[in-house]
C-alpha positions as CSV (number, residue, x, y, z in Angstrom):
1,M,-42.1,-0.5,-15.0
2,P,-39.5,1.9,-13.9
3,K,-36.4,2.1,-16.2
4,Q,-33.5,0.3,-14.9
5,P,-30.4,2.5,-14.4
6,D,-27.6,2.1,-16.9
7,V,-24.7,-0.2,-15.9
8,L,-21.4,2.0,-15.7
9,L,-19.0,-0.5,-14.6
10,E,-18.9,-4.3,-14.6
11,I,-16.5,-6.3,-12.5
12,K,-16.4,-9.9,-13.6
13,D,-14.5,-12.7,-11.8
14,L,-11.8,-10.5,-10.5
15,H,-8.8,-12.0,-8.8
16,V,-5.9,-10.1,-7.0
17,E,-3.2,-12.0,-5.4
18,F,0.0,-10.8,-3.7
19,R,3.1,-13.0,-3.9
20,M,4.9,-12.6,-0.6
21,D,7.7,-14.5,1.1
22,E,5.0,-16.1,3.3
23,G,3.3,-17.5,0.2
24,V,0.4,-16.3,-2.1
25,C,-2.2,-13.9,-0.6
26,K,-5.6,-14.0,-2.3
27,A,-6.8,-10.7,-1.3
28,V,-9.7,-10.8,-4.0
29,N,-10.8,-14.3,-5.0
30,G,-13.2,-14.0,-7.9
31,I,-15.8,-11.3,-7.2
32,S,-18.5,-10.0,-9.6
33,F,-20.8,-7.0,-9.4
34,N,-22.0,-4.0,-11.3
35,L,-22.0,-0.3,-10.6
36,H,-25.0,1.7,-11.9
37,A,-25.0,5.4,-13.0
38,G,-26.6,7.6,-10.4
39,R,-26.5,5.0,-7.7
40,T,-24.5,4.4,-4.6
41,T,-23.1,1.0,-4.1
42,A,-21.9,0.2,-0.6
43,V,-19.1,-2.4,-0.2
44,I,-19.1,-3.9,3.2
45,G,-17.4,-6.5,5.2
46,E,-14.9,-6.9,8.1
47,S,-11.2,-5.6,7.8
48,G,-9.1,-7.7,5.6
49,C,-12.0,-8.8,3.3
50,G,-10.7,-7.2,0.2
51,K,-12.7,-3.9,-0.2
52,S,-9.9,-1.4,-0.7
53,V,-8.0,-3.7,-3.0
54,T,-11.0,-4.1,-5.1
55,A,-11.4,-0.3,-5.3
56,H,-7.8,0.2,-6.0
57,S,-7.9,-2.5,-8.8
58,I,-10.5,-0.6,-10.7
59,L,-8.1,2.1,-11.1
60,R,-5.2,0.0,-11.6
61,I,-3.2,1.4,-8.7
62,V,-2.5,-2.0,-6.8
63,P,1.4,-2.2,-7.3
64,H,2.6,-4.8,-9.8
65,P,4.6,-6.6,-8.4
66,P,4.1,-7.9,-5.9
67,A,0.2,-8.1,-6.9
68,R,-1.0,-10.0,-9.8
69,T,-4.6,-9.1,-11.1
70,T,-6.5,-11.5,-13.3
71,G,-10.3,-12.1,-14.3
72,D,-12.9,-11.9,-16.9
73,G,-12.7,-8.0,-17.0
74,I,-13.3,-4.6,-15.4
75,L,-15.7,-3.2,-18.1
76,Y,-16.1,0.6,-18.1
77,H,-19.0,1.8,-20.3
78,R,-17.8,5.2,-21.5
79,D,-20.3,7.7,-22.6
80,L,-19.2,9.3,-26.1
81,G,-22.4,11.5,-26.4
82,N,-25.3,11.3,-28.7
83,G,-26.3,7.9,-27.3
84,Q,-23.1,6.5,-28.3
85,R,-21.1,4.2,-26.0
86,E,-17.8,2.4,-26.0
87,V,-16.9,-0.5,-23.5
88,L,-13.2,-0.4,-22.1
89,N,-11.7,-3.3,-20.4
90,L,-9.6,-1.8,-17.7
91,L,-7.9,-4.9,-16.9
92,E,-6.4,-5.1,-20.2
93,M,-4.6,-1.7,-19.7
94,H,-1.2,-1.3,-18.4
95,P,-1.2,0.2,-15.0
96,K,1.2,2.9,-16.0
97,G,-0.1,3.4,-19.6
98,K,-1.7,6.4,-21.1
99,E,-5.1,4.8,-21.6
100,I,-5.7,4.3,-17.8
101,R,-4.3,7.6,-16.8
102,E,-6.7,9.3,-19.1
103,I,-9.6,7.5,-17.2
104,R,-8.2,8.2,-13.6
105,G,-9.5,11.5,-12.5
106,N,-11.4,12.2,-15.8
107,D,-13.9,9.3,-15.6
108,I,-13.2,7.7,-12.3
109,A,-12.0,9.4,-9.3
110,I,-11.1,8.0,-5.7
111,V,-11.4,9.7,-2.2
112,F,-8.9,7.8,-0.1
113,Q,-9.1,6.6,3.5
114,E,-6.7,9.1,5.1
115,P,-6.6,12.4,3.5
116,M,-3.5,13.5,5.5
117,T,-1.3,11.0,3.6
118,S,-3.1,11.8,0.2
119,F,-1.9,15.4,0.2
120,G,1.8,16.1,0.0
121,P,2.9,18.2,3.0
122,M,5.2,20.3,1.1
123,H,2.7,22.0,-1.4
124,T,-0.4,24.0,-0.8
125,I,-3.8,22.5,-1.0
126,G,-4.5,24.8,-4.0
127,N,-1.4,23.8,-5.9
128,Q,-2.3,20.1,-5.7
129,I,-5.9,20.5,-6.8
130,M,-4.7,22.8,-9.7
131,E,-2.2,20.1,-10.6
132,A,-5.0,17.6,-11.0
133,I,-7.1,20.0,-13.1
134,L,-4.2,21.1,-15.3
135,L,-3.3,17.4,-15.9
136,H,-6.7,16.6,-17.5
137,N,-7.4,20.0,-19.3
138,E,-5.0,20.8,-21.9
139,G,-4.8,24.4,-22.8
140,M,-6.3,25.7,-19.4
141,T,-4.1,28.4,-17.9
142,K,-2.9,28.4,-14.3
143,L,-5.2,31.3,-13.5
144,E,-8.2,29.5,-14.9
145,A,-7.2,26.3,-12.8
146,R,-6.9,28.4,-9.7
147,E,-10.3,29.8,-10.3
148,R,-11.7,26.4,-10.7
149,A,-9.9,25.2,-7.6
150,I,-11.5,28.0,-5.6
151,E,-15.1,27.1,-7.0
152,L,-14.5,23.4,-6.0
153,L,-13.4,24.5,-2.4
154,Q,-16.5,26.6,-2.2
155,Q,-18.7,23.7,-3.5
156,V,-17.6,21.2,-0.8
157,G,-18.1,23.8,1.9
158,I,-14.8,25.0,2.9
159,P,-15.1,28.7,4.2
160,M,-13.2,31.7,2.6
161,P,-11.9,29.4,-0.3
162,E,-10.0,32.4,-1.8
163,R,-7.8,32.4,1.4
164,Q,-7.8,28.6,2.3
165,I,-6.5,27.7,-1.2
166,D,-3.0,28.8,-0.1
167,S,-3.2,26.9,3.0
168,Y,-0.8,23.7,3.7
169,P,-2.5,20.5,4.5
170,H,-1.4,20.6,8.1
171,Q,-3.2,23.9,8.5
172,F,-6.6,22.1,7.8
173,S,-8.5,20.0,10.2
174,G,-9.3,16.4,9.3
175,G,-12.8,17.4,8.2
176,M,-11.4,20.2,6.0
177,R,-8.8,17.9,4.5
178,Q,-11.4,15.3,3.6
179,R,-13.6,18.0,1.9
180,A,-10.5,19.1,-0.1
181,M,-9.8,15.7,-1.0
182,I,-13.5,15.4,-2.3
183,A,-12.9,18.7,-4.3
184,M,-9.8,17.2,-5.9
185,A,-11.6,14.1,-6.8
186,L,-14.4,16.1,-8.3
187,S,-12.1,18.5,-10.3
188,C,-12.9,16.6,-13.7
189,N,-16.4,15.9,-13.0
190,P,-16.0,11.9,-12.7
191,R,-18.8,9.5,-13.6
192,L,-17.7,7.4,-10.9
193,L,-16.4,8.4,-7.5
194,I,-15.0,5.8,-5.4
195,A,-15.0,6.7,-1.7
196,D,-12.7,4.4,0.6
197,E,-13.8,4.8,4.0
198,P,-14.4,8.7,3.6
199,T,-15.2,9.4,7.3
200,T,-12.7,7.2,9.1
201,A,-10.6,10.1,10.5
202,V,-13.4,12.5,11.4
203,D,-15.8,12.8,14.3
204,V,-19.5,12.1,14.3
205,T,-20.7,15.7,13.4
206,I,-18.1,16.0,10.4
207,E,-19.1,12.6,9.3
208,A,-22.6,13.5,8.8
209,Q,-21.8,16.7,7.0
210,I,-19.5,14.8,4.7
211,L,-22.0,12.2,3.9
212,D,-24.6,14.9,3.2
213,L,-22.1,16.5,1.0
214,L,-21.6,13.3,-1.2
215,H,-25.3,12.7,-1.4
216,E,-25.8,16.4,-2.5
217,L,-23.0,16.1,-5.1
218,Q,-24.5,12.9,-6.5
219,Q,-27.9,14.3,-6.9
220,E,-26.5,17.5,-8.5
221,K,-24.0,15.6,-10.9
222,G,-25.7,12.2,-11.5
223,M,-22.6,10.4,-10.8
224,A,-22.2,6.8,-9.4
225,I,-20.5,6.3,-6.0
226,M,-18.7,3.2,-4.8
227,L,-18.9,3.6,-1.1
228,I,-16.6,1.3,1.1
229,T,-17.4,1.3,4.8
230,H,-17.8,-0.6,7.9
231,N,-20.7,1.5,9.2
232,L,-24.0,0.0,8.5
233,A,-25.7,3.1,9.6
234,I,-24.1,4.8,6.6
235,V,-25.1,1.9,4.3
236,S,-28.8,2.3,5.4
237,R,-28.7,6.1,4.9
238,L,-26.9,6.4,1.6
239,A,-26.8,3.0,-0.2
240,S,-28.7,2.0,-3.2
241,D,-27.0,-1.4,-3.7
242,I,-25.0,-3.6,-1.4
243,V,-22.1,-5.8,-2.0
244,V,-21.0,-8.0,1.0
245,L,-17.5,-9.3,0.9
246,Y,-15.8,-11.9,3.0
247,L,-12.2,-13.0,2.6
248,G,-12.1,-11.7,-1.1
249,K,-15.4,-13.3,-2.1
250,N,-19.0,-12.1,-2.7
251,M,-21.3,-13.4,-0.1
252,E,-24.2,-11.4,-1.0
253,Y,-25.2,-8.8,-3.7
254,G,-28.4,-6.9,-4.4
255,S,-30.4,-3.7,-3.7
256,K,-30.5,-2.1,-0.3
257,E,-34.3,-3.2,0.0
258,H,-33.4,-6.8,-0.7
259,I,-30.6,-7.2,1.6
260,F,-31.9,-5.0,4.6
261,R,-35.3,-6.8,4.3
262,N,-34.3,-10.2,3.5
263,P,-30.6,-10.8,4.4
264,L,-30.0,-14.5,3.4
265,H,-26.2,-15.4,3.8
266,P,-25.3,-16.4,7.2
267,Y,-22.4,-13.7,7.2
268,T,-24.8,-10.8,6.3
269,Q,-27.3,-12.1,9.0
270,G,-24.3,-12.1,11.4
271,L,-23.4,-8.6,10.6
272,W,-27.0,-7.4,11.2
273,R,-27.2,-9.2,14.4
274,S,-24.2,-7.1,15.6
275,I,-25.9,-3.8,15.1
276,P,-27.3,-2.0,18.1
277,K,-31.1,-1.3,17.8
278,L,-32.3,2.1,19.1
279,E,-36.0,1.0,19.0
280,G,-38.1,-2.1,20.1
281,E,-37.3,-4.5,22.8
282,L,-33.6,-4.5,24.0
283,T,-31.8,-7.7,22.9
284,R,-28.2,-8.8,23.6
285,L,-25.9,-8.3,20.6
286,V,-24.5,-11.5,19.1
287,P,-21.2,-11.2,17.5
288,I,-19.9,-13.3,14.8
289,P,-17.5,-15.9,16.3
290,G,-13.8,-16.0,15.6
291,V,-12.0,-13.5,13.3
292,V,-11.4,-13.3,9.6
293,P,-8.7,-15.9,8.8
294,T,-5.5,-15.0,6.8
295,A,-5.8,-14.9,3.1
296,Y,-3.0,-17.3,2.6
297,N,-3.9,-20.9,2.0
298,L,-7.7,-20.4,1.8
299,P,-9.8,-23.2,2.9
300,S,-11.6,-25.2,0.2
301,G,-15.4,-24.8,-0.2
302,C,-17.2,-22.0,1.4
303,V,-14.5,-19.6,3.2
304,F,-17.0,-18.7,5.8
305,Y,-17.6,-22.2,6.8
306,D,-15.5,-22.1,10.0
307,R,-17.4,-19.2,11.5
308,C,-20.9,-20.3,10.3
309,D,-23.5,-21.5,12.7
310,V,-25.5,-23.4,10.0
311,G,-22.6,-24.8,7.9
312,M,-23.3,-28.3,6.5
313,D,-20.5,-30.8,7.0
314,G,-19.5,-32.6,3.8
315,V,-21.2,-29.9,1.8
316,C,-20.0,-26.4,2.8
317,N,-16.5,-27.7,3.6
318,G,-16.1,-29.7,0.4
319,T,-14.0,-29.0,-2.7
320,E,-16.3,-26.7,-4.5
321,T,-17.0,-22.8,-3.8
322,P,-20.8,-22.2,-3.5
323,P,-22.0,-20.7,-6.7
324,A,-23.9,-17.4,-6.8
325,I,-27.6,-18.0,-6.7
326,E,-30.3,-15.5,-7.7
327,V,-33.0,-15.9,-5.3
328,E,-35.0,-13.1,-6.4
329,P,-34.4,-10.8,-9.4
330,G,-31.3,-8.9,-8.6
331,H,-30.5,-10.6,-5.4
332,F,-27.6,-12.9,-5.3
333,V,-26.2,-15.1,-2.6
334,S,-23.4,-17.6,-2.6
335,C,-24.5,-20.2,0.0
336,Y,-25.3,-23.9,-0.3
337,K,-28.5,-23.4,1.7
338,Y,-30.1,-22.0,-1.5
339,A,-28.3,-23.9,-4.1
């Protein structure tokens, strides 16, 4: 029997709510899943379902206030060497404290959705990457940090890195800025890379290059990747595991093989039906009816009930949220059809 990959991060019953003038917005409403070393976990769902807030919560960069983050834990399994590990609960760390600052960048890094806003316009790309390197490497000189930054830019495929290191963000194309953002994220060899829609701002050709780059870096470094995306073709190509989110809740969670071969939740099935097929008989695309409702004043019962084509009156719209059912080993679905 093949060895199961090590659990790197456990998210347990995570809740993130924003207290606004309009009321309480429950952006993340009790999600649970694991990230495994050396594997890519794709987090998918429509806009407004809590994907980015979940990612930002791991690094404790959601602003408090107006946010309030609670749950059973965000448990990071840190490798101490010689087969030793310690489990750190990131949820118990102060968002501005020393403990979480040591983990950001060092152990867990993030590539943000829009690289133009991630780099400061007044400083060169090189200076900003060097700042990240020096922050986590006490005793390193500026010359050593510059050499490391050039090495990283070369590693992510930026031509003539010795010259480009002194360029400003506006002098880079969208694809080059995204590569530079990946270089910064990799500056301290993190064990987990969070990629939040890493190809949103680039064209299809550059998208393929960036995805290939992420895959190659993962193979080389053995890091875990949490990939947030709307693009199911990317999921099919890169993902090892899939988490399907809707309105801040887990709808389905399992390996790519489980969820592509046997999608169980009506929401997952709806996403799959909306994908154009390049082979076989031509069929009409079937969109999911309606839109994602606001995260204020969530309905009781299953949050997908109003858009579901198989919802059961008196059951799915009752007072209880459907529990996560393990329908086969490692494949979980939150739906009363399987309860």
